[in-house]
N, C-alpha and C positions, 0 to 999 in steps of 0.2 A: 866605710865598710866595717861591719862588726868584727872586733878583734878575735872572737872565737870562731870566725868563719873565714878561712884562708885557703880556698881551693887553688889548684894549679891552673895555669893558663890553658894547658891542654884540655883539662876537664871542662873548663868553662866553655871553650870553643866547641868541644864535642857535643855538649848538651844543648848549646845554642843552636847548632846545626840540626840536631835531632828534634828539638822542639819546633823549630821553624818548618822542618820537613813534615812533621806530623800536622802542623797547622795547614800547610798547603794540601796535604793528603786528605784531611778531613773536609776541606772546602771543595776541592776539585773532584775527588773520587766519591766521597760519601755525601756530598752536598749538605754538610752540616751548616747550620746557621752561623755566620761569621763571628758573632759575639761569643757563642759557646766554644767555637774552635780556638779563638784567640785566648780565652780564659784557660782552656785546657792546656794549650801550649805554654802559656806563661807559668802555670803551676808546675807543669812537667819540667820546665827549665829550672825552676826554683828547687824542686825536690832533687833533680838530677845532679845539680852542682853542690848539693848538701846544705842549702839554706835551712836554718832552723824554722819550724812551723810558725812561730810568732813573727819571724822576719818576713816570711812569705805573706802572711795575712797583712802585715803592716805595709808591704809594698803594694798589695792589691788595693787597700784602702787609700793609700796615698795616690795611686794612679787614677782611681776613680774620682776622688775629691779634687785633686789639683787640675785634672783635665776638664771636668765639667764646670768648675768655677770660672774657667777661662772662656768657655764657648757656649754654655747652655743658653744663656739669655740671647746671645747673638743668633744662634740657629733658630730659636723660637720666634724672635722678632723678625728675622729675615723671611721665615715661612709665612708669617701673617702679612708682611709687606708685599710679598710676591702674590699672595692670594688676592689682595685688594687690587693690585695692578692687573691681574688676569680678569677679575670680575668686571672691572670698570671699562675694559677695552683699552687700557693704556698701552699695552704691548702692540695692539693693532694700530693705534695712533702713530706710534714711533715708526713702525714698518712702512705704513702707507705714506707718511709724510716724507721719509727719507727717499723712498722710491720716486715720488713725484719730484723731489728736489734734484736728485741725481739724474733723473731721466731714464728712459728704458735702456739705452745703450750702456749706461754705467750702473744699472740696477744691481749688478753683482756686488759692487762696493757697498751699496746701501744695505743689502742683505747681510753682508759680513759685519758691518757696524751695528745693525739692528740686533743680530745674534749676540754680539759682545755686550751691548748695553743691557739687553733683556736678561741675559744669564747671570748678571750681577745679583739681582734680587730674586730671580726665579730659578728653580731647579732645572737641570738640563732637559729631562724628559718632558716636563710641563712646557718649557719654552719651545721645544721642537713641535709639540702637538699644536700649540697656539699659532706658531708662525708658518708651519709648512704649507697651509693653504695659499699663502701669498706667493711662495715659490712655484707651486703648481699652477696658480693663476697666470703668472708671467709666462711659464712654459707653454701653457695652452694658447695664450694670446699671440706669442711669437712663433710657435711651432718648433721651438728649440728643445733640446734635451732638458729634462728636469734636473739633471746633475749640474748643468751650467749655473742654475740658481740655488740648488740645494746644497752643494758643497760649500760655497761661501757662507751660507747660513749656518751650516754645521760647524764650520771653522770658527765662526764668531761665538757660537754657543759653547764650544769646547774650551775656548780661551777664557770666557767669562766664568765657566764652571771651575776651572783649575787654577787660574793665575790671579784673579782679582777678588779680594775680600769686598763685601762680607759674605760671599758664598762659603759654605762650611769647610771645604778642603783647605784652601789657603789660610783661613782663620785658624784651623786646627794646627797646621804646621807652624804658623807664626807663633801661636801660643806655646807649643811644645818647645820651640827653639828660643823663646823669649825675644822674638824679633820685633823691631819697631814697626807697628802696623801701617803708619804713614809711609814709611819707605817701601814696605811690601806693596802697598797700593800703587805708589809711583812707579816702581819697577814692574809691577804686574801690568800696568797700562802700557808701558814702553815695550816690554818683552812680548806681551800678548798682542799688541797691535801689529808688530812686525810679524809675529807668528801667524796671525789671522790673514795678513796680506799674502804671505808666502803659501801657507797651506790651504787657505780658503779661497781667496780671490784668484791668484795666479794658477794654482793647481786646478781649481774648479773650472777656470776657463779652458785649460788643457783637456781635462777629461770630459767636459761638456761637449767639446768639438769631436773628441775621439769616440765617445760612446753615446749614441742617441737613445735615450730612455724616455718613452712617452709618458704622459700623465696617467697614472694607474686608474683603473675603473673605480676602485673603492674610494678614490679621492673626490669623486663628483659630488657626493652628498655633503662632504665636509666643506667643499668650496662654496656650495650654495648656502650653507649655514653661515659661512664667513661673510656673505654678502648681506646679511640681515641688517635692515635699516635701523640703526639706533644712534643716539647722540653720544659721541665719543669725547673724552676730555681733550683739552688743547695740548699740542705737542710741547710747548714751552713749559706748561705745568708739570707734565709727566717727567720730562728730562730734569727739570729743577728738583723735583722730589727724589728721583733716583740718585742724582749727584750730591744731594744734601749730606748724607753720611760720609761720603768720600771726601768732600771739600772740608768738612769740619775736622776730620781726622788729619788731613794733610795740613790744614792751618795750624793745628796743635803741634805737629811735628816741625813745621817750618819756623814757627815762632820760637819754639824751644831751641832750635839750632841757631837762630839769630841771636838769642840772648846769650847762649854759650860762646858766641863769637863777639861779644862786647856791646850788643845793641840793648843797653839798659832801659831805654824808654819803653820797651815793649813789656816790661815786667808786670805792670798793672793789668794789661790786656791778657797776658799769658795765664793769669789765674782763671779768667773766664774761658779762654780757649782750651785750657787743660781739662776743664769740666765738660764743656759741650763736645770736645774732641775725644773724650773717652768713648771707645767703640760702642758700648751698649747704650750710652746716653745719646750718641749721634744717631744710632739706628732707631732708638725710641722716638726721637724727634721726627725722623723721616716717616716712621710708621703712623704717628699721630697726624702728620701732614697729609699722608695718603688717605687716612681714614676720613679726614675732613674734606679735602679738596677733590679726591677721586671717588670717595664713597658717599658721604652725606650730601655733598654739593650736587652729585649726579642722581639724587632722589632715591638712593638705596637706604632702607631703614636700618636703624642700629641693630635690630634683631637679625636682619639678613647678613649684615656685616659680621656680627658676632658669630653666626653660624658658619660662615665661610672661613673665618679666621680660626675658629676652633677646629674645623675639619683639616685645615692646613697643618696643624700641629701633630697629626697622626704620623706622617712620614718623618717629621722632625724627631720624634721619639726614637725611631729606629736608628737614625743617623747618630743621635747622641749616645745610645747604648753601645753601638759599634765603636764609636770614637772613644768612649770610656774604656772599652776593652783594649784599644790601642794604647791608652795611657797606662793601663796595667802592665802590658808588655814592655812599654818603655821603662817603667820603674823597676820591673823585674830584671831587665837587662842591666840597668844602671846599678841597682843595689847589689846584684850578684858579682859585679866587677867585670862583666863581659864587655861593657862599653869601654872600659879602660884598656882591655886587651886589644880590642879592635882599634882604638885610638893610637895605642903604641905601635901597632902594626902599620897603620897609615903613616904615622910620623917617621918610622924607620925606613919606609919605602918612598918617602917624599911624594905620596899620592895626595893631590889636593882634595880637601874634604868635599868641595862642590862636585867633583867628579864621582866620589864615593856615593854621595847623596843621590845623584842621578842614576847610577848603576843599580843601587839597592832598590830604588823606586821602580825602575824599569823591570828588574827581575821579578818583583812581586806582581807588578802589573801583568806581565806575560803569564805568570803562573796562576794568579787568582782571578784576574779580569777586572775586579773592582778598582776604580781610581781612588775611591775614598779609603779602601783598605790599604792600597799601595802607599798612599800618603801617610796613613796612620803608622804603618810598620816602619817605613823609611824614616819618618820623623822621630819615632821612638828609638831606633838604632843610632841615629846621628846625635840625638839629644843626650844619649847615654855616654857619648864619648867625652873624655876630659878635654878641656881647652876650648870647647864650643862657646862657653860663656865669655871667654877672653877675646873672641873675634870682634872685629869692628861691626857697628850696626849695618853698614853697607854690605859687608861680607855675609853676615847672617841673613839679610834679606835676599841676597843672591842665592844662598843655599835653599831658601824657601822656593825660589824660582826653579832651581834644579830639581827639587822633589816634585814640583808641579809638572815640569817637563817630562820627567821619567814616568810619572804616573799617567800621563796622557798618551804616550807612544804605544804603538803596537796593539791596539784593540783588536781582538779576534773572537773566536767562537765562545769563549768563556765570559764574555762581557755582554751584559744585557743591551747595551747601546748598539752593538753590532747587529743584533737581531731586530731591534726597533727600526734601525735605518733600513735594513733589508726588507722588512715588512712594509714600511711606509712607501718606499720607492718601488716596491714590487720587482726586485732584482734578485738574481741568484747569488749564492755564496761567493763564487769566483769573482764576480763583478764588485761585490761588497768589499772583498779584500783589496781589489785594485783601486777602489775609490775611497771608501770610509777609512779603512785601515791605513792606507798610505797617507791620507790627509791628516789623521791623528798623529802619525809618526812625524810628518813634516812640522806640524804645529808644536808638538812636544820637543822635538829636536832643535828646531830653530829658536824656541824660547830659551832652552838651555844654553845654546851657543851665545845668544845675546847676553845672558846672565854671566857667562864665563868672561866675555869681553869686558863687561862692566866691572867685574871683580878684579880683572887685571889692571884696568885703567885707574881705578880708584883704590 
């Protein structure tokens, strides 16, 4: 911290609270675009605590640069990867194959797993639009509630969206906290799978029996479109391509851990694994495989593929800019000394950082609605706390899970996902609260609890 800049702890906390309150007010009340709101709040905090203008500008530049260099390529590559998967029918292949394998009676399990897998490379909204005809089709065939099939699908999508890289949220949090991405993936799969089973499959079975919701009329055209006769890629090919970046990153992490524990014979191989297991290299490999095996092999021209991949980068730009704003907030909190004050408070009160991470993410989620903004703000506050870099890799990965859990819970009327689900299922707000909101809370809360248990054990 600058020697000419030494504000009191009380002033730091006061303007941190004022800045964040203004941020929430601008987004919730005045509907200001989140990037502008975050930048305004960050500058307000800097000015309020007395940071010199050059120091404020330096924190802004550092926040943008350090944040984007960690995730820009990953978000862009992930967007293109997901676009190819959607165009080729790869998502449809996975869903139909799993339903056939599990059978009609256990199709709710298949839908949960499908949602989890598809949400890894595809954004939540896109994944829901692609897969919802399958849930409606099963409901129409069996005469049962659409919630019986829809909630497990939503649970899987929510988990893939929040807990498992290379989706932008967990990638962002892992980068801001300098977490080992291999451990984050491993914990995300564990915490997320348990959360999906509890919030998606089990809760879905309960509400599907309690509330009968018929297939909405507006879904008929979508269902007919989904029956279009076209050649789909094979299940094995699609799954292998989706898992490629995860496996490469995990192999890099595992080999490094083995070498650190005395397995010297792996050193020559580690050089290769550390290269291909670097996240953006691993995702580049997967995207090229998707381009060749799902695109070109299925008779799509390079011009068609280029068009759909370019189009996919438009929402990625918005995500990157909001994320960069979160990086600015993070470094403003850190450089001003607010992070140290919060860290000292947590240490003095023996409050586990993992609990603080969950509470902060949950508070922002309830206030703002956006899971991405909740992850960004929570990660920024936690990363600014001293001692975070001294935590063990497993503890840091668990904190990433806590942020993911908090930012998933309690979706309500200020979240676009709430209204998307309400509209697609053609249900009222009250039932949306009883189903979607409760499911999201179970998913986020159970994922957080599993992460807490892991952090205690290890």
